[in-house]
C-alpha positions, -999 to +999 in steps of 0.1 A: +189-163+157+185-126+149+148-122+158+157-134+194+183-109+198+160-081+187+135-091+212+162-089+240+174-056+231+137-042+228+131-057+262+161-041+277+150-007+263+116-011+277+127-019+311+152+009+312+129+035+300+091+022+309+091+042+342+096+075+325+064+093+310+067+105+276+065+144+274+041+150+248+048+181+227+014+197+234+029+229+247+044+241+215+019+222+195+045+200+175+045+166+164+080+146+166+079+115+142+105+091+128+110+070+098+136+043+094+148+055+061+151+088+043+132+096+012+152+094-020+136+127-032+108+150-021+093+152-056+062+131-055+064+119-090+099+106-084+096+090-051+085+054-045+087+046-008+057+052+016+077+076+040+087+099+012+053+098-004+035+104+030+058+135+034+049+147-001+012+145+006+018+171+036+032+195+010+011+189-024-026+189-032-044+171-059-075+181-078-097+159-056-096+143-021-109+109-014-127+104+020-108+073+035-138+063+056-165+066+029-145+061-004-164+091-017-143+118-038-148+154-029-133+188-037-096+200-033-080+222-058-110+214-081-145+222-066-159+192-081-158+168-111-182+157-141-179+129-165-189+143-198-186+107-212-167+074-205-132+090-216-137+126-205-137+144-170-143+182-163-129+198-132-137+234-123-107+250-105-107+269-073-095+306-078-080+310-043-053+283-041-019+296-032+015+279-037+039+280-007+059+307-024+028+330-022+020+326-061-016+320-071-024+286-087-038+290-122-053+267-147-020+268-166-002+251-138-028+224-138-025+219-175+013+220-174+014+193-147-009+169-161+004+170-196+041+169-183+038+140-161+018+119-185+043+125-213+063+096-227+094+111-219+089+123-183+090+087-168+071+092-136+079+067-109+044+049-110+030+051-147-004+035-136-009+072-120-003+090-152-005+066-184-041+068-188-042+104-197-044+115-233-043+152-227-055+179-204-072+208-222-085+242-212-122+245-212-122+281-197-100+301-172-113+280-145-122+245-160-099+217-171-109+186-193-090+156-190-093+132-220-083+095-213-068+071-237-095+046-229-121+044-202-101+044-170-122+034-140-094+046-115-093+081-127-107+096-097-084+076-074-055+090-093-068+125-093-069+123-054-036+130-041-018+108-065-015+136-092-004+166-071-002+200-090+030+217-093+039+253-099+048+258-137+076+285-133+093+268-104+093+233-118+103+244-154+132+265-139+148+234-123+130+200-116+157+190-092+148+219-069+113+202-063+133+171-051+151+192-024+129+222-018+092+211-027+067+239-032+031+230-034-003+240-022-008+216+007-014+219+044+022+219+053+054+235+039+088+225+043+110+252+063+141+233+071+158+203+058+188+180+066+185+157+037+187+122+050+185+132+086+159+158+095+128+176+079+107+203+095+073+213+084+051+242+093+013+247+089+006+266+058-016+295+070-028+303+034-039+266+028-072+266+010-087+239+030-093+231+067-060+240+085-041+213+105-046+212+142-009+206+147+015+236+140+048+219+134+060+186+122+094+176+129+105+143+110+136+125+118+154+095+101+164+068+127+173+036+109+177+017+143+146+004+159+157+004+192+167+040+191+130+047+180+116+027+208+138+045+234+133+080+222+095+074+220+095+061+257+118+090+269+096+117+250+120+124+223+093+111+198+057+111+196+049+086+169+067+058+153+052+031+127+058-004+114+064-018+148+066-056+149+037-075+167+061-087+196+072-053+201+037-039+200+026-063+227+054-052+250+046-014+243+009-019+251+020-023+287+038+010+290+016+037+304+028+067+285+022+054+249-007+039+230-005+011+203-027+018+172-031-011+148-048-002+114-060-025+089-043-018+056-047-025+019-015-048+019-022-086+016-001-116+018-003-146-005+014-175-021+012-178-059+011-213-073+025-218-109+005-244-129+029-239-159+062-246-140+085-271-156+065-270-190+034-282-170+052-312-157+051-301-120+024-315-097+010-280-095-003-285-130-030-303-113-059-286-097-063-312-070-026-306-058-032-267-058-064-273-038-045-296-013-021-267-006-049-245+002-064-270+027-030-279+044-025-244+057-042-234+091-041-197+080-062-183+110-040-201+135-009-187+119-024-151+116-035-150+151+000-164+165+024-146+141+006-117+126-020-104+149-030-067+151-059-058+128-051-084+103-078-109+089-078-140+069-087-134+032-103-157+007-100-140-026-072-126-047-078-091-034-083-071-002-121-071+011-117-035+013-112-028-023-142-023-047-149-054-067-135-079-042-159-107-039-170-123-007-186-153-023-156-173-037-146-208-027-130-211+005-106-239+018-108-247+056-077-262+072-082-301+066-050-321+064-071-353+057-089-337+027-055-324+013-042-360+015-074-372-002-068-346-031-031-356-035-041-393-038-068-384-065-041-365-083-018-394-086+005-385-056-005-409-027+028-406-010+027-368-011+048-343-032+079-321-026+080-286-038+102-255-037+087-223-021+106-190-026+102-165+002+104-128-011+088-108+017+070-123+048+091-133+078+106-167+076+091-178+109+055-175+091+065-199+062+082-223+086+049-227+103+030-231+072+056-257+059+051-276+091+015-278+089+017-288+050+042-317+058+013-332+080-007-334+048+022-350+027+034-317+011+071-313+018+084-276+012+120-266+005+120-231+015+142-207-003+147-172+005+155-145-023+155-107-023+122-093-036+137-081-070+153-114-077+123-133-067+101-114-089+122-116-119+124-155-114+087-159-110+081-137-142+106-157-161+087-189-150+116-203-129+097-205-096+070-231-086+056-214-055+063-176-045+053-162-011+050-124-010+030-095-002+012-066-023-001-032-014-020-022-044-004+012-043-029+018-014-057+019-040-091+004-028-099-013-062-094-048-074-080-035-106-047-031-086-049-066-071-068-094-090-059-077-123-022-073-115-018-110-109-044-126-134-049-104-165-022-118-185+005-094-171+041-105-162+029-117-128+003-140-143+016-176-146-021-190-147-029-171-180-064-185-179-080-169-209-116-168-193-103-150-164-083-125-186-115-116-205-134-109-174-108-087-161-102-068-193-140-060-193-138-048-156-108-026-161-119-009-191-153+004-182-166+031-157-199+011-152-195+002-114-220-027-115-205-041-147-171-038-131-181-057-098-198-085-118-168-092-137-143-089-110-164-113-090-165-137-118-128-139-124-121-142-086-144-172-083-124-190-110-091-181-094-104-197-061-119-227-079-086-234-097-066-226-065-040-205-084-035-187-051-032-193-014-048-160-002-032-155+034-045-123+051-045-085+049-018-067+071-023-045+100+002-017+105+012-011+142+019+024+153+030+034+187+023+070+199+020+093+227-013+086+249-022+123+243-020+120+205-051+116+186-042+101+152-044+068+131-028+057+098-056+053+071-062+020+054-041+028+024-010+027+045-005+065+044-002+086+076-018+118+069-003+141+096-027+169+089-054+149+106-034+146+139-044+165+169-035+167+206-061+156+230 
């Protein structure tokens, strides 16, 4: 009943405010945005949620910068990079980079940051960002050498924005200060903060890179969605995001705003556990898992309930990721074929299975369950909180799990396929052939070899039907018509790219 109530409230807000044109803040060159939750901290190495990390990327800079359109890595604090060998990267450092307190960045700040956050006792929030670093060393006054523990193909991804450089003196004095009053080298600096409520950023005029077009960012925390919609339509806000598809459709009819749907890295899936109940479950049989794949009309559900820029996926990865194969076995919607496969597996009267829902909306799984019932697959839908569901899945207590995965926004199959099928805690298939392919792909910097091995692993996953890959997500943002801005595919809004038309 709750979704129906929400739609009614939103509709009322639109009817009440739709006649008013949003007053874009072009006059004072500011951008007013809203998030639904406050960041736990403004320290980039301690924060975990997208809004907080997005704000951190306004304040901090990494050694490199990734072009989100081409996938190429270019200069930032470092003027470039060079692989000395498979486990060593050298990066020359710019001499004109200033922190927001006016102090000049030196190689000492770089060495301090990298060695600190990769140390065992630091406990960075995302260990995959830092755990690959063995040591950062000084080559000269303007060149740093990073030694890896083993060949790490995602090193450049991490050096681009995921490893911001901190001022040593400031951070050494009190790390907690960085969580409340961050000082970085990025395009914006924090000038005002009401923790949990409002944050104001101004363009940093001494920024070493191209200056942002927008002078000031005003970030407000508004947990109630309907308040966000009302303020956007009345001109109090210029940009909001994560707008549900039904609301986005209504917003498209409002003349003062534009809906931007961006294809992002996050994907939805259903994991099938062939080892459930000590291998006595119907899921132990390949034909049953294949039948489940044939029993869901993914495109019809995507079109009706997901929409936007989303697309059906076929492999255990996002097609935008390096190493994601396009030539894996696919399963078209075919209830008759699903019934045939169930009969071949010894279940002519069908099967009954529990499906735990941890993330996607219940309505999507209700639709899938109705379709599967036509093929003789009865689902008992069980909703669990994400943390509980993942713990139960990893303990082998769940037969089927529906969830989604964002790969930390990284466009590489190492963060998708390998996460679920390389023998880690999320891997209930534990296929030794797949694990071998993924271990090879994850421990070499040879891109051709990596792609070959990822493809081989993904083909086995698809043939064995260990997954039901559903679709990649799209993210709906609604903004003033005069605003020129889009969220990037890694699910990060980079506000320094925004401008007023």
